[in-house]
N, C-alpha and C positions, 0 to 999 in steps of 0.2 A: 504493500500500500504506500509506503514511504517512497519507494523507488518510482512508483507510478506518478505520485504527486510531483516528484522532482521533474520527471519528463514532461508532464503537463505544464509545469511552471516554465520549463525551458522552451516548449513549443509556443506558448502564449507570449512569452517575453520576446522570442525571436520574431514572431509574426508582428507584434506591435512595433518592435524596433525597426523591422523592414519597412513598415508603413510610414513610420516617421521619416526614415531616410528617403523614401520615395516622395514624400510631401515636400521635402527640401528641394527636390529637383523640379518640381512643377513650376511653370512660369507664374510670375506675380500678376495679380489682377487688382485694379482699384475698385474699392467698395465705398459707396457713399454712406455716411453715417449722420448726415445733417446738412443744412444749407451751408454751402461753401466749405464743407469738411469731407475729407475722404482719407482712407488708410489703405495701405498696400497689404494684401493678403494673398496667399497662394491659392491658385485655382484648385478645384476638387473638394472632396469632403474632408472634414476635420477628423483625424484618426487618433489624436492624443487620448480622448476619453476612452476609446476602445482598448487602448493599451493598458490604461489604469484598471479597467474592468477585468481584463485578462490577468493582470498581476494580482489583483485582489482575490480572484477566484483561485488562482494557483496557490497563493499564500494560505488561503483558508484550507484548501485540501492538504497542503503540506503540514500545517499546524495540527489539523485534525488527525492525520495519520501519526504524527509524532506523539500526540497526547494519547492516542489509543495504544501505541506501542509501550508507553510508560505505564499506563494504568491497567492495561489489559481489558478484556471484555467483561462487562458487568455480570456478576453472578447472582443468582437468586438467593435470598436469605434462607438459612436452614430453618426448617419447621420446628416449633417448640416440642419438647419431649411430652408425650401424652401418657397419662396414667390409664392403663387398660382395665383396671379394676380386677377384683377377685370374687369368687363365689363364696357366699356366706357359709362358714363352717369348713371351708377348704384350708388345709395347712399351708402356711407360708414357707418360703425357702429357708432352710436351716432349722425348722421347727420339728420336734418329734410328734408323732401321732400314732394312734392305734388303728391299724388297717382293718382288723377283724378279730373276733374272738371265737375260737372253735373249742368247745368243751371247756377245759380249765385253763387253756393257754391263749394268751393274747399275742398277736403278731404286731410288734411295735416297730415303726420305721422312722427314718429321718428324711425329710423332704429335701432332696438334692437335685431332682430332675423335673422337667416339665411333665414327663411321663411318669406317673407314680409307680408304674410297674417296674421301673428301673431303680427305685429307691432302695437303699440298703435296709434290711430288716433283721430282727432277731426275736426270739420267743421269750415271753415273760410270764411269771406266775408269782403271786403273793402267797406266802405260806403262813398258815395260822395254827395256833395250838388248839387243844381240845376245847378251850373256852371261847374260841372264835377271835382271839387276839392276834393281830398281825405281828409276827415275830421275825420273819425272814423273807427274803425274796431271791429269786433266781432268774438270771438272764442267760439264755443259751443262744449260741451263734455257730454258723458253719465256718470251717477253715479250709483253705486250699494251699497249704504250705508244703505238701509233699511229705510231711512227717507222719509219725504214728497217730497223732491226734487229727481226727477229721472234723472235730467240733470242739468248742470250748464253752465254759460256763463261768459266770461270776456269781458267787453266792455271798450274800451279806447277812450277818447275824448280829445280835446285840453285843454291845461293848462288854457286858458282864459275863462273856463267855470265857471259859477256861481254855486258853489256846493250846496248852500242852496236850490236851486230850484229843485235839484235832477234830476233824469233821468226818462223819461216816454217812455214806449213801448206799441204801439197799433197795433193790427192786423186787417187789413181792417177797418171796421167801429165799431168794438167792443170797450168796455171800455178800457181805458189805465191802465197799471200796472205801479206803481211808485216804483223806487228803489233808495236807497241812494248811494253815492259814498263812496268807501272804503278808498282810499288814492291817493296821487299824486306822480309822479316821474318826472324825467327830460323828459320822453317820453310823459307823459300826465296824466290825471286823470282817475282813474280806478274804475269801478263798477263791483262787483262780485255778480252775481244774481243766484238764484235758480229757477228752472222751474219744475212745477208739471206735472202730466200726462195730465191734462186739458190744460196747456200751450202748451205742445208739440203737442197735437191733434189740437189745434187752429192754430199752425204754419203749420202743415201738410195740413190742409184744406184751409188755407188762400192763397191769391194771392200775397199780399204784406204787409209788416209791416213798421212801421215808428218809428224812434227814435226822441224824442224832448228834446232839451236842451236850456239853456239860457246863452248867453255870458255875461261876466263881463262888457265889454265895452258898452253893450246895454241891460240892464236888463229888458227893456220893450219890447224886441223883442224875438221871439221864432224861433230857428233854427230847421228845420225839415229835417231829413235824411231818405231817402227811403231805405228799406231793402227788395229787391225782394225775394220771397219765391219759385220761380220755381227751381225745383231740390232738395228742402229741404227734402221731404219725402224719396226719393230714397237714398240720401246721408246719412241721419240719420240712415237708416236701415243697413248701411255698417260699422258703427262704433260700438265698444264694450265698455263697462264700463271701465274706467281707474282704474288700480290697484293702491293700496297704495304704 
């Protein structure tokens, strides 16, 4: 555009300049401007105004092209960010939610994807004593580490638990598995356990499991917490291994 304006300017300037030179070569003619007054002017048309018009147009084109080159083409303003809204009761990104409850097991997930089917989930059950008091809770999840454990579980018990007696897990009338406690927090004492394929199969086949622990205040007593297994097999099939 700038090059085109330059050549237009040169063309108009050369044309006007040539007309001026030609006007100088025209023979002079006397023109009357009043009684007893006359002036000598060249014959033919006056070309000077045309030259000025040509120069003005060329300069305008040149200046316009130069300005466009500096500023660039105008761009449309970006539209404002719009809030698309959410469905009432639908979990937000980063929020935990209960996807469903089958039998005694809840499938709890964390909203991390637009497609909830892709959200990471784990199984949860609140354990009560014989009086219906909430005493413990278990969270169970799948693993894909290639190791012996195909699943893991986090079990939280009260702080008043005698840790040296460890935690026992028994399915129906089978032998108990013994697990140590990992650490305690203000929430309670936590055992992080690994589960093999045999352990998972036992939970799927069983009707109920039992957790046994010993309180500090009564080291000669055993607290037994029932863990129903109804709905476990179906719920376990609906969770995927947790990603690192």
